[in-house]
TORSEBA-140459 format. One record per residue: residue number from 1; residue in three letters; y negated, x, z of N, C-alpha, C, O, CB in turn. Coordinates in steps of 0.1 Angstrom, whole numbers, plus 5000, padded with zeros to 4 digits. Atoms other than C-alpha are relative to their C-alpha. Glycine has a CB too. Layout:
[tilum NUM,'ALA',[Y,X,Z],[Y,X,Z],[Y,X,Z],[Y,X,Z],[Y,X,Z]]
...
***
This chain:
[tilum 1,'MET',[5002,4987,5007],[8148,4140,3132],[4991,5008,5013],[4981,5006,5020],[4991,4998,4984]]
[tilum 2,'SER',[5006,4987,4987],[8142,4172,3157],[4985,5004,4995],[4980,5000,4985],[5011,5018,5000]]
[tilum 3,'SER',[5011,4995,5001],[8110,4189,3158],[4997,5013,5003],[4986,5020,5003],[4994,4994,5006]]
[tilum 4,'ARG',[4994,4983,4993],[8126,4222,3171],[4996,5015,4993],[4998,5017,4981],[5019,4999,5000]]
[tilum 5,'LYS',[5004,4987,5005],[8115,4257,3166],[5011,5004,4994],[5023,5004,4999],[4996,5010,5009]]
[tilum 6,'LEU',[4991,4992,5008],[8132,4273,3140],[5002,5018,5004],[4993,5024,5010],[4994,4997,4983]]
[tilum 7,'SER',[4999,4988,4997],[8145,4309,3144],[4998,5009,4988],[5003,5005,4978],[5011,5000,5005]]
[tilum 8,'PRO',[5002,4991,5011],[8135,4337,3120],[5010,5002,4987],[5008,5008,4977],[4998,5012,5007]]
[tilum 9,'THR',[4983,4997,5005],[8173,4335,3107],[4995,4984,4988],[4994,4982,4976],[5019,4998,5020]]
[tilum 10,'ASP',[5001,5014,5003],[8165,4298,3104],[4990,5003,4985],[4994,5003,4974],[4993,4989,5015]]
[tilum 11,'GLU',[5009,5004,5006],[8133,4299,3087],[5000,5010,4984],[4993,5008,4974],[4988,5000,5010]]
[tilum 12,'LYS',[5003,4991,5008],[8143,4330,3063],[5013,4993,4991],[5013,4997,4979],[5000,5016,5005]]
[tilum 13,'ASN',[4988,5008,5004],[8176,4310,3051],[4996,4985,4993],[5002,4979,4984],[5008,4997,5013]]
[tilum 14,'ILE',[5007,5010,5010],[8151,4281,3042],[4996,5001,4992],[4999,4993,4983],[4992,4994,5001]]
[tilum 15,'VAL',[5004,4997,5012],[8132,4301,3019],[5011,5003,4989],[5009,5001,4977],[4991,5011,5002]]
[tilum 16,'GLU',[4995,4997,5012],[8160,4312,3003],[5009,4989,4993],[5014,4990,4982],[5007,5012,5002]]
[tilum 17,'GLU',[4991,5011,5007],[8178,4280,2998],[4992,4992,4991],[4997,4985,4982],[5007,4990,5009]]
[tilum 18,'ILE',[5010,5007,5013],[8144,4265,2980],[4999,5011,4989],[5002,5006,4979],[4981,4996,5005]]
[tilum 19,'THR',[5005,4993,5005],[8135,4299,2961],[5011,4998,4989],[5012,4994,4978],[4996,5011,5007]]
[tilum 20,'LYS',[4986,4994,5010],[8170,4309,2950],[5012,4991,4995],[5019,4995,4987],[5008,5011,5009]]
[tilum 21,'ASN',[4990,5010,5000],[8192,4277,2951],[4994,4987,5000],[5000,4976,5001],[5009,5001,5012]]
[tilum 22,'HIS',[5007,5015,5004],[8167,4251,2944],[5006,4990,5011],[5012,4980,5007],[5004,4994,4982]]
[tilum 23,'ILE',[4997,5017,4991],[8175,4227,2974],[4988,4992,5004],[4977,4997,5007],[5009,5002,5017]]
[tilum 24,'SER',[5010,5007,4999],[8154,4204,2979],[4996,4996,5016],[5005,4994,5025],[5003,4990,4992]]
[tilum 25,'GLN',[5011,5002,4983],[8129,4197,3013],[5010,4993,5006],[5015,4998,5016],[4982,4989,5000]]
[tilum 26,'THR',[4997,5010,4992],[8146,4168,3021],[5016,4998,5003],[5021,4990,5011],[4995,4988,4995]]
[tilum 27,'GLU',[4985,4995,4997],[8184,4181,3016],[5000,5013,5015],[5008,5013,5024],[5007,5010,4983]]
[tilum 28,'LEU',[5000,4993,4989],[8175,4207,3042],[4995,4995,5012],[5000,4996,5023],[4994,5010,4998]]
[tilum 29,'ALA',[5003,5008,4987],[8158,4188,3064],[5008,4987,5009],[5004,4981,5019],[4988,4995,4996]]
[tilum 30,'GLN',[4993,5009,4994],[8185,4164,3068],[5012,5013,5004],[5019,5011,5014],[5003,4985,4989]]
[tilum 31,'ARG',[4989,4991,4997],[8210,4197,3068],[4996,5006,5014],[5005,5008,5023],[5002,5011,4989]]
[tilum 32,'TYR',[5005,4991,4984],[8191,4213,3100],[4998,4990,5009],[4997,4993,5021],[4984,5009,4999]]
[tilum 33,'GLY',[5004,5011,4986],[8183,4176,3117],[4986,5004,5002],[4981,5008,5012],[5008,5004,5017]]
[tilum 34,'LEU',[5014,4993,4994],[8145,4186,3110],[4992,4988,4993],[4997,4980,4984],[4995,5018,4994]]
[tilum 35,'LYS',[5008,5010,5009],[8117,4166,3098],[4995,5009,4986],[4999,5020,4983],[4984,4994,5010]]
[tilum 36,'GLN',[5004,4994,5015],[8103,4175,3064],[4988,5011,5003],[4988,5023,5000],[4993,4986,4989]]
[tilum 37,'ALA',[5014,4991,4996],[8069,4188,3076],[5003,5015,5006],[4995,5024,5005],[4991,4991,5012]]
[tilum 38,'THR',[4994,4988,4992],[8091,4217,3097],[5006,5011,4993],[5006,5023,4993],[5009,4997,5010]]
[tilum 39,'ILE',[4997,4986,5019],[8107,4231,3062],[4988,5001,4993],[4987,5011,4985],[5013,4993,4982]]
[tilum 40,'SER',[5013,4993,5007],[8070,4230,3050],[4994,5009,5004],[4988,5017,4997],[4990,4994,4998]]
[tilum 41,'TYR',[5008,4991,4997],[8059,4247,3075],[5008,5013,5003],[5003,5024,5000],[4992,4997,5011]]
[tilum 42,'ALA',[4995,4988,5001],[8085,4270,3082],[4999,5008,4985],[4994,5019,4986],[5014,4998,5004]]
[tilum 43,'PHE',[5004,4992,5013],[8083,4281,3042],[4989,5004,5002],[4989,5016,5004],[4999,4995,4987]]
[tilum 44,'GLN',[5012,4995,4999],[8047,4284,3044],[4997,5018,5009],[4992,5028,5005],[4993,4988,5008]]
[tilum 45,'ARG',[5000,4986,4991],[8052,4312,3075],[5002,5010,4994],[4996,5020,4999],[5008,5002,5008]]
[tilum 46,'VAL',[4987,4990,4999],[8075,4332,3060],[4993,5003,4983],[4989,5014,4978],[5022,4991,5004]]
[tilum 47,'MET',[5011,4990,5015],[8055,4329,3019],[4991,5003,5003],[4990,5015,5000],[4995,4995,4986]]
[tilum 48,'GLY',[5017,5002,5003],[8019,4325,3025],[4994,4991,4994],[4982,4991,4993],[4994,5009,4993]]
[tilum 49,'GLU',[5005,5011,5008],[8018,4296,3005],[5007,4990,5001],[5019,4992,5002],[4999,5002,4989]]
[tilum 50,'THR',[4993,5012,5000],[8027,4262,3007],[5012,4999,4990],[5017,5005,4981],[4991,4990,4996]]
[tilum 51,'LEU',[4987,5007,5014],[8055,4244,2991],[5000,4995,4985],[5009,4995,4977],[5005,4987,5004]]
[tilum 52,'SER',[5008,5006,5008],[8035,4229,2966],[4997,5010,4992],[5003,5015,4983],[4989,4993,5005]]
[tilum 53,'GLU',[5003,4986,5008],[8016,4256,2957],[5010,5012,4989],[5009,5017,4977],[4995,5009,5012]]
[tilum 54,'PHE',[4989,4997,5007],[8048,4274,2952],[5010,4994,4989],[5017,5001,4982],[5005,5003,5008]]
[tilum 55,'ARG',[4996,5011,5015],[8062,4247,2927],[4991,5002,4991],[4995,5004,4980],[5001,4982,5002]]
[tilum 56,'GLU',[5011,5000,5012],[8032,4249,2907],[5002,5014,4993],[4999,5016,4981],[4983,4999,5005]]
[tilum 57,'HIS',[4998,4985,5009],[8041,4288,2899],[5008,4996,4991],[5006,4996,4979],[5006,5014,5008]]
[tilum 58,'GLN',[4988,4999,5009],[8075,4280,2889],[4997,4996,4987],[4986,4990,4984],[5012,4993,5004]]
[tilum 59,'THR',[4999,5006,5018],[8081,4272,2851],[5011,4997,4998],[5019,5000,5007],[4997,5009,4988]]
[tilum 60,'LYS',[4989,5001,5005],[8108,4262,2834],[5013,5011,4997],[5025,5011,4998],[4996,4994,4990]]
[tilum 61,'GLU',[4998,4984,5008],[8116,4297,2821],[5006,5004,5012],[5015,5011,5010],[4986,5011,4994]]
[tilum 62,'GLU',[4996,4994,4990],[8124,4305,2856],[5015,4998,5008],[5023,5004,5015],[4991,4998,5006]]
[tilum 63,'VAL',[4988,5007,5000],[8150,4282,2858],[5009,4996,4987],[5005,4989,4978],[4998,4989,5006]]
[tilum 64,'PRO',[4997,4998,5014],[8175,4287,2833],[5009,4985,4999],[5017,4981,5008],[5010,5018,4996]]
[tilum 65,'GLU',[4995,5011,5007],[8186,4253,2813],[5011,4993,5007],[5009,4981,5009],[5005,5004,4989]]
[tilum 66,'THR',[4984,5002,4996],[8221,4249,2827],[4997,4998,5013],[5002,4988,5018],[5012,5014,4997]]
[tilum 67,'GLU',[5004,5003,4984],[8206,4250,2863],[4993,4990,5001],[4994,4984,5011],[4991,5010,5007]]
[tilum 68,'LEU',[5010,5015,5000],[8182,4221,2855],[5013,4988,4995],[5011,4976,4995],[4984,5001,4986]]
[tilum 69,'ILE',[4990,5013,5009],[8212,4200,2838],[5006,4999,5013],[5006,4989,5019],[5014,5003,4983]]
[tilum 70,'LYS',[4991,5008,4989],[8233,4204,2868],[4993,4997,5010],[4999,4989,5018],[5011,5006,5006]]
[tilum 71,'ARG',[5008,5009,4987],[8205,4197,2896],[4996,4988,4992],[4991,4980,4999],[4983,5007,5009]]
[tilum 72,'PHE',[5003,5015,5007],[8198,4167,2870],[5013,4990,5005],[5012,4981,5013],[5000,5001,4981]]
[tilum 73,'ILE',[4988,5008,4995],[8235,4156,2874],[5000,4995,5017],[4999,4984,5022],[5013,5009,4997]]
[tilum 74,'ASP',[4997,5003,4989],[8241,4162,2907],[4991,4992,5008],[4996,4986,5018],[5003,5010,5004]]
[tilum 75,'GLY',[5010,5008,4992],[8210,4144,2920],[4998,4987,4994],[4991,4979,5000],[4988,5006,5002]]
[tilum 76,'VAL',[4998,5017,5007],[8215,4111,2898],[5014,4995,5002],[5016,4983,5007],[4998,5000,4981]]
[tilum 77,'LEU',[4984,5002,5000],[8253,4112,2897],[5002,5002,5017],[5004,4990,5022],[5010,5012,4989]]
[tilum 78,'GLY',[4992,4994,4989],[8263,4128,2932],[5001,5009,4996],[5003,5012,4984],[5011,4996,5005]]
[tilum 79,'LYS',[4998,4986,4996],[8266,4162,2946],[5015,5001,4995],[5024,4994,4998],[4998,5002,5017]]
[tilum 80,'GLY',[4985,4998,5005],[8296,4179,2927],[5005,4994,4984],[5014,4999,4977],[5010,4992,5012]]
[tilum 81,'GLN',[5004,5007,5013],[8290,4159,2894],[5002,5011,4995],[5014,5011,4992],[4986,4995,4998]]
[tilum 82,'TYR',[5002,4996,5011],[8284,4185,2874],[5009,5008,4994],[5009,5009,4981],[4991,5005,5001]]
[tilum 83,'LYS',[4992,4997,5005],[8313,4205,2872],[5014,4993,4995],[5023,4998,4988],[4998,5006,5006]]
[tilum 84,'LEU',[4991,5017,5005],[8335,4172,2867],[4994,5000,4986],[4999,5005,4976],[4995,4982,5011]]
[tilum 85,'LEU',[5010,5005,5017],[8310,4163,2837],[5003,5013,4991],[5005,5012,4979],[4977,4999,5003]]
[tilum 86,'SER',[4999,4989,5012],[8313,4198,2822],[5013,5000,4997],[5015,5003,4985],[4995,5015,5002]]
[tilum 87,'ALA',[4988,4999,5007],[8351,4197,2821],[5002,4990,4993],[5008,4991,4982],[5011,5003,5007]]
[tilum 88,'VAL',[4999,5016,5007],[8351,4159,2810],[4993,5006,4986],[5000,5004,4976],[4989,4984,5009]]
[tilum 89,'ALA',[5011,4991,5013],[8327,4177,2782],[5009,5007,4989],[5012,5004,4977],[4989,5014,5007]]
[tilum 90,'GLU',[4989,4989,5006],[8349,4206,2773],[5012,4993,4994],[5015,4995,4982],[5005,5011,5011]]
[tilum 91,'GLU',[4992,5007,5003],[8379,4183,2773],[4995,4988,4987],[5003,4988,4977],[5004,4995,5014]]
[tilum 92,'THR',[5002,5011,5008],[8364,4153,2750],[4990,5011,4988],[4986,5006,4978],[4991,4985,5008]]
[tilum 93,'GLU',[5014,4996,5015],[8339,4181,2726],[4989,4993,5000],[4982,4996,4991],[5004,4997,4984]]
[tilum 94,'MET',[5008,5005,5001],[8316,4158,2736],[4986,5011,5012],[4988,5018,5022],[5006,4985,5001]]
[tilum 95,'PRO',[5011,4992,4994],[8276,4173,2745],[5001,4995,5016],[5004,4984,5019],[4983,4996,4992]]
[tilum 96,'LEU',[4998,5003,4986],[8276,4173,2782],[4990,4989,5004],[4997,4982,5011],[4998,5013,5009]]
[tilum 97,'GLY',[5006,5005,5003],[8246,4152,2781],[5002,4984,4998],[4996,4976,5005],[4997,5007,4992]]
[tilum 98,'ASN',[4995,5010,5009],[8263,4123,2761],[5017,4993,5012],[5023,4983,5016],[5006,5011,4981]]
[tilum 99,'VAL',[4987,5002,4983],[8292,4124,2791],[4993,4991,5011],[4997,4979,5013],[5003,5020,5012]]
[tilum 100,'ALA',[5008,5000,4989],[8264,4124,2820],[4994,4983,4995],[4995,4974,5003],[4987,5016,5000]]
[tilum 101,'ARG',[5003,5014,5000],[8250,4090,2802],[5011,4989,4997],[5011,4977,5000],[4990,4999,4990]]
[tilum 102,'VAL',[4984,5011,4996],[8287,4074,2797],[4999,4994,5012],[5002,4982,5015],[5016,5007,5002]]
[tilum 103,'LEU',[4989,5002,4985],[8293,4075,2831],[4988,4993,5009],[4990,4984,5016],[5008,5017,5009]]
[tilum 104,'MET',[5012,5010,4998],[8256,4064,2839],[5001,4986,4996],[4997,4978,5005],[4989,5003,4991]]
[tilum 105,'ALA',[5001,5012,5004],[8262,4033,2819],[5012,4994,5003],[5011,4982,5005],[4997,5000,4986]]
[tilum 106,'TYR',[4989,5006,4993],[8297,4028,2831],[4999,4996,5013],[5006,4986,5016],[5010,5007,5000]]
[tilum 107,'ARG',[5006,5007,4990],[8280,4026,2868],[4992,4989,5000],[4994,4979,5006],[4994,5006,5006]]
[tilum 108,'LYS',[5005,5017,5005],[8257,4001,2855],[5008,4992,5001],[5011,4988,5012],[4996,4996,4987]]
[tilum 109,'ALA',[4990,5009,4999],[8282,3978,2844],[5005,5001,5007],[5005,4989,5010],[5007,4998,4994]]
[tilum 110,'LYS',[4990,5004,4992],[8306,3982,2868],[4988,4993,5012],[4990,4981,5015],[5012,5016,5005]]
[tilum 111,'LYS',[5007,5008,4991],[8275,3973,2896],[4997,4983,4992],[4997,4974,5000],[4985,5009,5003]]
[tilum 112,'LYS',[5002,5011,5008],[8269,3943,2872],[5010,4991,5001],[5007,4981,5007],[4998,5003,4987]]
[tilum 113,'MET',[4989,5007,5003],[8303,3928,2867],[5002,4997,5022],[5009,4987,5026],[5015,5012,4988]]
[tilum 114,'ARG',[4995,5000,4985],[8304,3935,2912],[4988,4984,5000],[4993,4972,5001],[4996,5020,5013]]
[tilum 115,'ARG',[5010,5011,5001],[8271,3909,2911],[5003,4987,4994],[4999,4977,5000],[4990,5006,4993]]
[tilum 116,'GLY',[4992,5013,5007],[8286,3883,2893],[5003,4998,4986],[5009,4988,4983],[4995,4989,5004]]
***
């Protein structure tokens, strides 16, 4: 990972990704090919507070429930899975959480079967 300097535009984009799109510091570091510390430093330079201070101020009310569910599904089951699982939930008329649990159980069982 590089510790190169970020342009002001890159710094602005990083802050926007974190504050509006709720992209993780780890994902941004990978995307930009940087250390996580560089992402933190850029955030602090633009916002005037550390990333952890910013996260302390956030409340669940600031992030819609569907966004929390989407972030959980994409984080646990893989990016882009939210849209697919939403379609399955609608088709089966099952709650989205139940569809996610079934898929997670399926993946776990599949791994066990491969091992022996």
